[in-house]
C-alpha positions as CSV (number, residue, x, y, z in Angstrom):
1,M,0.0,0.0,0.0
2,K,1.1,3.6,-0.5
3,V,0.6,7.0,1.1
4,V,1.2,10.0,-1.0
5,V,2.6,13.2,0.6
6,K,1.8,16.2,-1.7
7,L,2.8,19.6,-0.3
8,R,0.1,22.2,-0.6
9,D,2.2,24.5,-2.8
10,D,2.9,21.6,-5.2
11,S,6.6,22.1,-4.6
12,H,7.2,18.5,-3.8
13,K,5.4,15.1,-3.9
14,Y,6.6,11.7,-2.8
15,Q,5.3,8.3,-2.0
16,I,5.6,6.2,1.2
17,K,5.5,2.5,0.3
18,I,4.4,0.1,3.0
19,S,4.5,-3.7,2.7
20,H,6.7,-6.7,3.5
21,D,9.7,-8.3,1.9
22,L,10.7,-5.1,0.1
23,L,14.4,-4.7,0.8
24,E,15.7,-7.0,-1.9
25,T,14.0,-4.8,-4.5
26,S,14.9,-1.5,-2.9
27,G,17.1,-0.7,-5.8
28,D,14.1,-0.7,-8.2
29,W,12.3,1.6,-5.8
30,A,15.2,4.0,-5.4
31,R,15.7,4.2,-9.2
32,D,12.1,5.2,-9.5
33,C,12.5,7.9,-6.9
34,L,15.8,9.3,-8.1
35,S,17.1,10.9,-11.2
36,P,18.3,8.6,-14.0
37,T,21.7,10.3,-13.6
38,T,22.1,9.4,-9.9
39,K,25.1,7.2,-9.5
40,K,26.5,7.4,-6.0
41,I,24.6,6.6,-2.8
42,A,25.8,7.5,0.7
43,L,24.1,4.8,2.7
44,V,23.9,6.0,6.4
45,S,23.1,3.4,9.0
46,N,24.6,2.0,12.3
47,A,26.5,-1.3,12.7
48,K,23.6,-3.3,14.2
49,V,21.1,-2.4,11.5
50,F,23.6,-2.7,8.7
51,R,24.6,-6.1,9.9
52,L,20.9,-7.2,9.6
53,Y,19.8,-5.4,6.4
54,G,22.8,-3.7,4.8
55,E,23.7,-6.5,2.5
56,A,20.1,-6.8,1.1
57,V,19.8,-3.1,0.5
58,T,23.3,-2.8,-1.0
59,D,22.7,-5.7,-3.3
60,G,19.4,-4.3,-4.4
61,F,20.9,-0.9,-5.1
62,E,23.9,-2.3,-7.0
63,K,21.6,-4.3,-9.2
64,R,20.3,-1.0,-10.5
65,D,23.8,0.4,-11.1
66,F,24.2,2.5,-7.9
67,E,27.6,2.8,-6.3
68,V,26.9,2.4,-2.6
69,R,29.2,4.0,0.0
70,P,28.2,2.9,3.5
71,F,28.6,5.2,6.5
72,L,28.0,3.7,9.9
73,M,27.4,6.0,12.9
74,K,27.2,5.0,16.5
75,D,23.8,3.9,17.9
76,G,21.9,6.2,20.2
77,E,20.3,9.6,20.5
78,R,23.5,11.1,22.1
79,Y,25.4,10.5,18.8
80,K,22.9,12.7,16.8
81,N,25.3,15.6,17.2
82,F,27.5,18.0,15.4
83,R,30.5,15.8,15.6
84,T,28.8,12.9,13.8
85,L,27.3,15.3,11.3
86,E,30.7,16.7,10.5
87,S,32.1,13.1,10.0
88,L,29.2,12.3,7.7
89,L,29.7,15.5,5.6
90,K,33.4,14.8,5.4
91,F,32.6,11.2,4.2
92,I,30.2,12.5,1.5
93,G,32.8,15.0,0.3
94,E,35.6,12.5,0.2
95,N,33.5,10.1,-1.8
96,K,32.9,12.9,-4.3
97,L,29.1,12.9,-4.3
98,T,27.7,15.5,-6.6
99,R,24.4,17.4,-6.8
100,T,22.9,14.5,-8.8
101,D,23.7,11.9,-6.2
102,A,21.8,10.9,-3.0
103,V,21.8,10.1,0.7
104,V,19.8,7.1,2.0
105,A,19.0,6.5,5.6
106,L,18.7,2.9,6.7
107,G,17.7,2.7,10.4
108,G,15.7,4.5,13.1
109,G,15.0,8.1,13.7
110,V,18.5,9.0,14.8
111,V,19.9,7.8,11.5
112,G,17.1,9.4,9.5
113,D,17.4,12.8,11.3
114,L,21.2,13.0,10.9
115,A,21.3,11.7,7.3
116,G,18.5,14.0,6.3
117,F,20.3,17.1,7.8
118,A,23.5,16.2,6.0
119,A,21.6,15.8,2.8
120,A,20.0,19.2,3.4
121,V,23.2,21.1,3.9
122,F,25.7,19.4,1.6
123,M,25.9,21.4,-1.7
124,R,22.7,23.1,-0.4
125,G,20.7,20.0,-0.9
126,L,21.1,16.4,-2.1
127,A,18.3,14.0,-2.8
128,F,17.3,12.0,0.2
129,L,15.6,8.6,0.7
130,Q,14.3,7.0,3.9
131,I,14.3,3.3,4.8
132,P,13.1,3.3,8.4
133,T,13.6,0.1,10.4
134,T,11.9,1.1,13.7
135,L,8.2,1.5,14.4
136,L,8.8,5.1,15.7
137,A,10.7,6.1,12.6
138,M,8.1,4.5,10.3
139,I,5.2,6.4,11.7
140,D,6.9,9.6,12.7
141,S,10.4,10.8,11.9
142,S,10.6,9.4,8.3
143,V,7.5,11.5,7.4
144,G,7.4,15.2,7.0
145,G,10.9,16.4,6.3
146,K,12.2,17.5,9.7
147,T,15.9,16.9,10.1
148,A,18.1,17.9,13.0
149,V,20.9,17.3,15.5
150,N,20.9,17.6,19.3
151,T,23.0,20.1,21.3
152,A,23.8,20.9,24.9
153,F,21.1,23.6,24.9
154,G,18.2,21.4,23.5
155,K,17.0,18.6,21.3
156,N,16.5,19.2,17.6
157,L,17.0,22.9,17.8
158,I,19.6,22.9,14.9
159,G,18.1,21.5,11.8
160,A,16.4,22.0,8.5
161,F,13.2,21.0,6.6
162,H,14.3,18.7,3.8
163,Q,11.6,16.4,2.3
164,P,12.7,12.9,1.2
165,R,12.1,11.8,-2.4
166,G,10.6,8.6,-1.1
167,V,10.1,6.4,2.0
168,L,10.3,2.5,1.9
169,I,8.7,0.7,4.9
170,D,9.3,-3.0,5.1
171,V,7.4,-4.2,8.2
172,E,9.5,-7.4,8.4
173,T,12.3,-5.3,9.8
174,L,10.2,-4.9,13.0
175,Q,10.9,-8.6,13.8
176,T,14.3,-7.8,15.0
177,L,13.4,-4.8,17.2
178,P,14.2,-5.0,20.9
179,R,11.3,-4.8,23.3
180,R,12.1,-1.3,24.4
181,E,12.1,-0.1,20.7
182,L,8.7,-1.6,20.3
183,V,7.4,0.2,23.4
184,A,8.9,3.4,22.2
185,G,7.2,3.1,18.8
186,F,3.8,2.3,20.3
187,C,4.0,5.2,22.6
188,E,4.4,7.4,19.6
189,A,1.5,5.6,17.9
190,V,-0.7,6.3,20.9
191,K,0.4,9.9,20.9
192,Q,-0.7,10.3,17.2
193,A,-3.9,8.4,17.8
194,A,-4.9,10.6,20.8
195,I,-4.7,13.8,18.7
196,A,-6.1,12.3,15.5
197,D,-9.6,11.0,16.0
198,A,-11.6,8.2,17.5
199,N,-11.1,5.9,14.5
200,L,-7.3,5.9,14.7
201,F,-7.4,5.7,18.5
202,N,-9.7,2.7,18.5
203,Q,-7.6,1.0,15.7
204,T,-4.4,1.6,17.7
205,A,-6.0,0.4,21.0
206,G,-7.5,-2.7,19.3
207,F,-4.1,-3.6,17.8
208,L,-2.4,-3.3,21.1
209,E,-5.1,-5.5,22.8
210,N,-4.8,-8.2,20.1
211,F,-1.0,-8.1,19.7
212,P,0.7,-7.0,22.9
213,P,4.3,-5.7,22.3
214,G,5.6,-8.5,24.6
215,E,4.3,-11.1,22.2
216,F,4.9,-9.1,19.0
217,K,7.6,-11.1,17.2
218,K,5.8,-14.5,17.4
219,H,2.9,-13.2,15.2
220,F,4.9,-12.5,12.0
221,S,3.9,-15.9,10.5
222,D,0.3,-14.8,10.8
223,V,-1.0,-13.2,7.6
224,K,-3.8,-11.4,9.5
225,F,-1.2,-9.9,11.9
226,V,1.0,-8.6,9.1
227,S,-2.0,-7.1,7.3
228,A,-3.2,-5.4,10.5
229,L,0.3,-4.1,11.2
230,E,0.6,-2.7,7.7
231,N,-2.9,-1.1,7.9
232,L,-2.1,0.5,11.3
233,I,1.2,1.9,10.0
234,A,-0.5,3.3,6.9
235,A,-3.2,4.9,9.0
236,Q,-0.7,6.5,11.3
237,I,1.3,7.8,8.4
238,A,-1.8,9.1,6.6
239,F,-2.8,11.1,9.7
240,K,0.7,12.7,10.0
241,A,0.9,13.4,6.3
242,Q,-2.5,15.1,6.4
243,I,-1.1,17.5,9.1
244,V,2.2,18.1,7.4
245,V,0.9,18.9,3.9
246,Q,-1.1,21.9,5.2
247,D,1.6,23.3,7.6
248,E,4.9,22.0,6.3
249,K,7.2,24.2,8.3
250,E,5.1,24.5,11.5
251,S,4.1,28.2,11.2
252,V,4.7,30.1,14.4
253,E,1.6,32.1,13.8
254,R,-0.8,29.2,13.9
255,S,-2.5,28.0,17.1
256,D,-5.4,26.0,15.7
257,G,-6.1,22.3,16.1
258,K,-4.6,21.5,12.7
259,S,-1.3,23.3,13.2
260,R,1.8,21.0,12.8
261,K,2.5,22.0,16.4
262,I,-0.1,19.4,17.6
263,L,2.3,16.6,16.6
264,N,4.4,17.7,19.5
265,F,1.7,16.4,22.0
266,G,3.8,14.9,24.9
267,H,7.1,16.2,23.5
268,T,7.7,19.2,25.8
269,L,8.3,16.9,28.7
270,A,9.8,14.2,26.5
271,H,12.5,16.5,25.2
272,A,13.2,17.9,28.6
273,L,13.7,14.4,30.0
274,E,16.0,13.5,27.2
275,K,18.1,16.7,27.7
276,V,18.5,16.4,31.5
277,T,19.6,12.7,31.2
278,D,22.1,13.6,28.5
279,Y,20.1,11.5,25.9
280,K,21.3,8.3,27.6
281,R,18.4,7.0,29.7
282,F,15.4,7.1,27.4
283,K,14.4,5.9,24.0
284,H,12.7,8.9,22.4
285,G,9.3,7.2,22.4
286,E,9.7,6.2,26.1
287,A,10.1,9.8,27.0
288,V,7.1,10.6,24.8
289,G,5.1,8.1,26.9
290,Y,5.8,10.1,30.0
291,G,5.1,13.3,28.1
292,I,1.6,12.0,27.0
293,T,0.8,11.0,30.6
294,F,1.9,14.5,31.9
295,A,0.1,16.5,29.2
296,A,-3.2,14.5,29.7
297,A,-3.0,14.8,33.5
298,L,-2.3,18.6,33.1
299,S,-5.3,18.9,30.8
300,N,-7.5,17.2,33.4
301,K,-6.3,19.4,36.2
302,L,-7.0,22.5,34.1
303,E,-10.5,21.0,33.6
304,I,-10.0,20.8,29.8
305,L,-10.0,17.0,29.6
306,D,-12.8,14.9,31.1
307,G,-11.7,12.2,33.6
308,N,-13.2,9.4,31.6
309,E,-11.1,10.5,28.5
310,L,-8.0,10.6,30.7
311,N,-8.6,7.1,32.0
312,L,-9.2,5.8,28.5
313,L,-5.9,7.2,27.3
314,N,-4.0,5.9,30.3
315,D,-5.5,2.5,29.9
316,V,-4.2,2.3,26.3
317,L,-0.8,3.6,27.3
318,H,-0.5,0.9,30.0
319,Q,-1.0,-1.7,27.3
320,V,2.2,-0.5,25.6
321,G,4.5,-1.6,28.3
322,K,6.8,-0.5,31.2
323,L,8.8,2.7,30.9
324,P,12.2,3.5,32.6
325,D,12.1,4.8,36.2
326,T,12.1,8.6,36.7
327,R,12.0,9.0,40.4
328,N,15.6,10.2,40.7
329,I,15.2,12.9,38.0
330,S,15.4,16.5,39.3
331,L,12.1,18.3,38.8
332,E,14.0,21.6,38.9
333,K,16.3,20.6,36.0
334,V,13.2,19.5,34.0
335,F,11.7,22.9,34.6
336,E,14.9,24.6,33.4
337,A,14.9,22.4,30.3
338,F,11.4,23.6,29.4
339,A,13.0,27.0,28.6
340,F,14.8,25.5,25.6
341,D,11.7,24.0,24.0
342,K,11.3,24.8,20.3
343,K,7.6,25.5,20.7
344,T,8.4,28.7,22.6
345,V,7.0,31.6,20.7
346,G,8.1,35.0,21.9
347,K,8.6,34.5,25.6
348,S,5.8,32.0,26.1
349,L,6.0,28.2,25.8
350,Q,3.1,26.7,24.0
351,W,1.7,23.5,25.5
352,I,-0.2,20.9,23.4
353,L,-3.0,19.6,25.6
354,L,-6.3,17.7,25.0
355,R,-9.9,18.6,25.2
356,K,-10.8,15.0,24.3
357,I,-9.5,12.2,22.1
358,G,-9.0,13.7,18.7
359,E,-9.2,17.3,19.8
360,P,-5.8,18.8,20.7
361,V,-5.6,22.4,21.9
362,I,-2.6,24.8,22.2
363,V,-2.4,26.6,25.5
364,E,0.0,29.4,26.4
365,N,2.3,28.7,29.4
366,K,1.4,32.1,30.9
367,D,-2.2,30.9,31.2
368,I,-1.3,27.9,33.4
369,P,-0.3,28.3,37.0
370,T,3.2,27.2,37.7
371,S,2.1,25.4,40.8
372,I,-0.2,23.1,38.7
373,I,2.6,22.3,36.3
374,Y,4.9,21.4,39.1
375,E,2.3,19.4,41.0
376,T,1.5,17.4,37.9
377,L,5.1,16.9,37.1
378,K,5.8,15.5,40.5
379,E,2.8,13.1,40.3
380,V,3.9,11.7,36.9
381,L,7.7,11.4,37.6
382,H,8.0,10.9,41.3
383,E,4.9,9.0,42.4
């Protein structure tokens, strides 16, 4: 199945292809996405993913006359930084890629973000393809063109919008995901479902009930499971694409319920948690899990979100799995980290909260008592 992303100004259109057993024909897909003159490919991955899937992708590309140059970065959010970016740009330059060549990301969101940023800035823009291999990257970071690196003063504050020419999603790669990566991906799925509508929320909740992450891998021989998984991923992507195409660059002026800002539901706390733990303790989706819990609880304390809706959301989140412990994290440091959030407009942070499932709302920080934020933070992280 396919999801088409067509930007509103018609400046760019690309397809996201979703199925299984796709990697061996990835060269045919890439040749369709890229210029006939494209010759060299910088294939960005990490050692673990490349060991699993690098040979299949490389062989597929070489069958279509691409010259593949693998670049393997270290695995982990803390390596999505300027030092790794510089190494990748040097690699691309030393391999003499030209404006007609391309960068391909094979891996999770860290690989995709870094590879995309390098593609955006080298020669002011190389063609870029995504082959995401984690659930979170499939439904979130591979869609929409956001690329970035992390710094000491915040997550994803240095980056660029650079849309891919295509995205290839082979759900079979999810068989090799560790349990924590699955939990992280489903936290992101719940986040998107909560701000989308009742249909996507119920579809996500039903999938988690039928196929708990702890038993995920044993189901891949079941045709119904694979079909349900592909359908869920396609539905998640279709929702995000719908938001992206009408607000590609997250306009700072917008504060309506369809602004791209709503995709950051749960991310204010998530990014703060990642920052104060030096990007070492949490998978991104795990931090989002805490962020969703916090944003929903805050919505309820502000009498925006009904208690029944809060309980429904928490029940689905609990189906995802256990998250890392947060009881020794300093609440004061988390508060300080909020100041670096990229959703700050002027001097006011904008919180993405919920009125109900499928109805996000943007609320100015100045309109929320600090005591309520702190109280909610303490309940979510320390109790």
